[in-house]
N, C-alpha and C positions, 0 to 999 in steps of 0.2 A: 934358426931355430929358436922357439921362444923361451928365454930365460934358460936356454941349455937344459931343459928338462925332457924326458921322455913323454909321449902322449900316444893315445889310441888315434890312428888316421883312418883305419877303415875295417870292415868286416866282410869276409868273403863267403857268400852263401850259395848253396847248390839249391836250385829252383827248378821245378818241373816245366814251367812256362815263363821265360823272361819277359816277354810281351805283358802278360798278365801281372807279374810281380812289379813291373815298371809302372804299369798303370795304377796300381794299389798304392805304391811309394809316392807318385806324384800327385795322386788325389789326396793323400794324408799330409804330403809336404810339398805344395806346389813349387816353393823356391828351389827345390832339388832339380838340377839339370843334367842330362847325359853329358858327361865329361869325356867319354870314349868308348869305343866298342870294336869288337873284332872277333877273331877266331884264335883259340889257343889248341894246337893240333887239330882235332875236328870239333871242338866244343865252343859254342858262341858265349861271349861275355859282354857285360855292359857295366861301366861304372857310372853311378847316379848319385849325386850329392852336391856339395859346395865346393869351392876352391881349396878348403881345407881339410874336408873329411867327406867321407862316401861309402856307399855300400857297394860291393862287388857282386853282381849276380851272375852265377855260371850255369850253364847246363851240366846235368849229370854225365858222368862217363858212359859211354854207348853200352858197355857191358855190365852195368850197375845201375840200370834206371831207377829202380824203387828204392834199392836200400839206402841210398845217400840223400835222398829228398829232403829238404828242410834243414839239413846238416850245415853246421858251421864248418866250413872248409879250413879257414885259418883267420886270426886276427893280425892285422898289420900295425906295428908300433913305430913311430919315428923315434929315433934315439941319437944321442950326441955322437957317438963313435962306435960303429959296427965292428971294427977289428977288436977293439977292448971287450965288447959284449961277447963276441964269438969265442975269444980266447978264455972268457970266464966259464961259459957254458961248456965249451970243449973240456977244460981243465975239470969241470964238475962231472963229466962222463954223460952229458946230453947227446942225443943222437941228432946229427944234421939231416935236415929235410930236403926240399927242393934244392938245387945247386945255388951256390953263391954266383951272384951276378953284379956286374959293374957296368955303368954307362958314362956318359960326360955329366950327367945331372944327379945321378944317385948310386948308392952301393947297398946291396940287399943280401941278407943271409936269412935261412930259415932253419928253425929247430923244432924238434918235437920234445913236449914234456913227457914225464914217466907214463902218463895214460896214452899216448901217441897222438895228442892235441897238437897241431901245427902252429906255429907262431912266426910271422915275417918281421925281421927288424930293418928298417929303412934308415940310411943316412944320407941327407940331401947334401949336394954340394954347391946349392944356389938357394937364394933366398926368393928368386923370382917365380911367382906361382905358376906362369905360363911354361917356364922350362921344368918345374917340378912336375907339372901335369902333362908333360909331352909324352905321348905313346910313341916309343921308338921301335921299329922293327929289329 
């Protein structure tokens, strides 16, 4: 981690047409490449950007096609220590969002602020960008 400081790594956006959003982003910023893509439940997703930061483009939930279009789903911050951050947020009474996850390269926790906006906090366990950007099943 750079200087042991937290930083914004990604923004997760709900879009109506991933291919059209991808075309717009890559026209505006041709250096952005697709880092990974797949399905989460039944929803298609693509990560497009650089090795250090990216936009996560996600299809809307099937039962909520119009309500959430263009909505910021969550912001992802890289932090030095997820356990310490999570303990602080829990002690302050903040609600946990998506479940805590761990794999060989990262630890992630999700919390919601008072307005219900979700934040993802990631602690990487490696400095290797290929391992950091590995999409594990």
